[in-house]
C-alpha positions, 0 to 999 in steps of 0.5 A, a space after each residue: 692437492 698432493 697427498 702430503 697436504 691431504 694428510 697434513 689436513 687430516 692430521 690437523 682435523 684428527 687432533 681436534 676430533 680425537 677426544 670426541 671419537 668414542 667408538 671404532 665405527 667413529 674411528 672409521 668414519 672420522 679417520 680411516 675412510 678420509 685416509 682411504 680417500 686420500 689414496 684416491 679410492 672412492 669410499 662410496 663406490 663398492 667396486 673400489 672399496 668394499 666395507 665389511 668384506 666377507 669371505 668364508 674361511 673354513 668353519 668361520 662363515 661370515 666373518 668380516 674384514 673392515 675394508 677391502 680395496 679392490 681392483 677388477 673385482 679382486 681384493 688387493 689391500 685388506 684393512 682392519 680397524 681398531 678403536 682410536 688409541 687402541 693397541 695394534 698388537 699383532 695378536 689383535 690381527 687374527 682376521 687379517 692373517 686368515 683373510 690374507 691367506 684366503 684372498 689374492 690380497 698381498 697388502 694388509 693394514 692394521 690401523 687405529 686411525 692414527 697409526 698404520 702398520 703395513 704387512 705383506 708375505 715376505 717371510 713365507 708365500 701367501 702367509 702374512 708376516 708377523 712383523 710390519 714392513 712399515 709403520 705410518 703415524 698420522 701425527 708424526 711423518 716425514 716426506 719419505 714416509 708419504 712417498 711410500 704411502 703414495 705407492 698404495 694410491 689408486 693411481 700408482 699402485 703396482 704390486 711388484 713395486 709395492 713388494 720390492 718397496 716392502 722388502 727394502 723398507 723392512 730390512 732397512 727398518 731392521 738395520 736402522 733399529 740395529 744401528 740405533 741400539 749400537 749407537 746407544 749401547 754398542 754390544 760386545 759383538 759389535 765392539 769386537 768386530 769393530 776392534 778387529 778391523 783396526 787392531 791385529 793383536 789379541 784382545 785382552 779383557 783389558 783392551 776390550 774394556 778400553 776399546 768399548 769406551 773408544 768405540 762408543 765415543 768414536 761412534 757418537 763423534 762420528 755422527 755428530 761430525 756428519 751432522 755438523 758437516 751437513 749443517 755447515 755445507 747445506 743449511 741457509 742462514 735463517 737471517 738471509 746472510 748466506 750459507 753457514 761456514 765453519 763458525 760452529 763449534 764441535 758438538 761435545 761427545 756424551 761420556 759413556 756410562 761404562 765404569 760410572 755408578 748408577 748414582 752418578 749417571 741416569 742410564 735412562 737418559 739417551 741423547 738421540 741423534 734427532 735431539 743432537 741435530 735439533 740442538 745444532 739447528 738452534 745453535 745455527 739459528 742463534 749464531 748472529 745473536 749470541 756466541 754459540 758456545 753460550 748455547 748449551 744442551 742439557 738432556 734430561 729423561 722427559 725432554 732435551 733442554 737448551 739453555 743459555 750459559 748452562 743456567 736453568 733460569 735461562 731456557 731457550 727452548 725444550 725439544 720433546 722428541 721422545 713420544 710419538 708426537 713431537 713438540 717444542 717449548 719456546 721460552 720467549 714468553 713467561 712460563 714457555 709455550 708448547 708448539 707442535 712440529 712435524 719435522 726438524 725443519 719446522 725449527 727454522 720457522 720459529 727462528 725469531 721466537 728462539 732469538 727472542 728468548 735469548 734476547 729476553 734473558 740478556 735484557 734481564 741480565 742487563 737490568 738486574 741490579 748490581 749485588 
């Protein structure tokens, strides 16, 4: 069985067991040991996995780390466990810091059985970084995440390859975070940099204010266009009638909050790229069912709603993407039904129910008595 299948099965079991896991020891047995086993290590073989690993550290004699994965008698990966749902703040990783310094291990993992934070020593040799180079969520992972986790497995583990991957992951993560922040709220430095690439004159305060709005809108439209292009060129129509062509209307650009009063716009609401792509997928699914310009996105703080005719009484579905665990609410049944998903691709599997929601609203409209 592939690693992704093993992790998917583990996540499914964990969702059923999590309410019954009351202690750190139970977390290890139910969640962490199966995770280690999925990586190909025999958790019952002390030549591969050493529980309660001890390495005397200065005056702290007999201090233990929860697990050490060893090769040729030397630790290569250290794992510190917390109770499921527990905080994984770096302040709770003191033992990992100390053990990392006195052993030959170059990879350290802090976990609560659901979230896994991976550390190494990119900043200073033999000193564990304070920030992880990767975070893995058992309830919310993608194929790319599994490809990186697989590098830890018994069959493929190579410390040089792992450190090279850690270096790339750490800085890519930082870049993505920066881009995400600039997408939501471009900083003055970012706006100044972009503006100077296309405008040679002096940036007066008035121009800076104008460019602030234009940069924000251009950034959003650029990403929305990229999403639409990808859907049009690569996505196959779920009805089996061939690839999508240019019959999808452009995504509307969200107006920036610059110049708006706090009372007129909730500044806490930010439509993410993932929500936008989910909306485009729903539109694509419905293109043979209803005119897609009738399918409207209305984002609120707790979810991103997709409505027919921009009518709150005609919900098609809701995208709940703001938490660590993603799910959607489908409205082909009265009151709606929540369904968990692991990726945007899962939306295609619900195409019949998404179409049924629209048909349900259309039927009610036809049956409604004339005023």
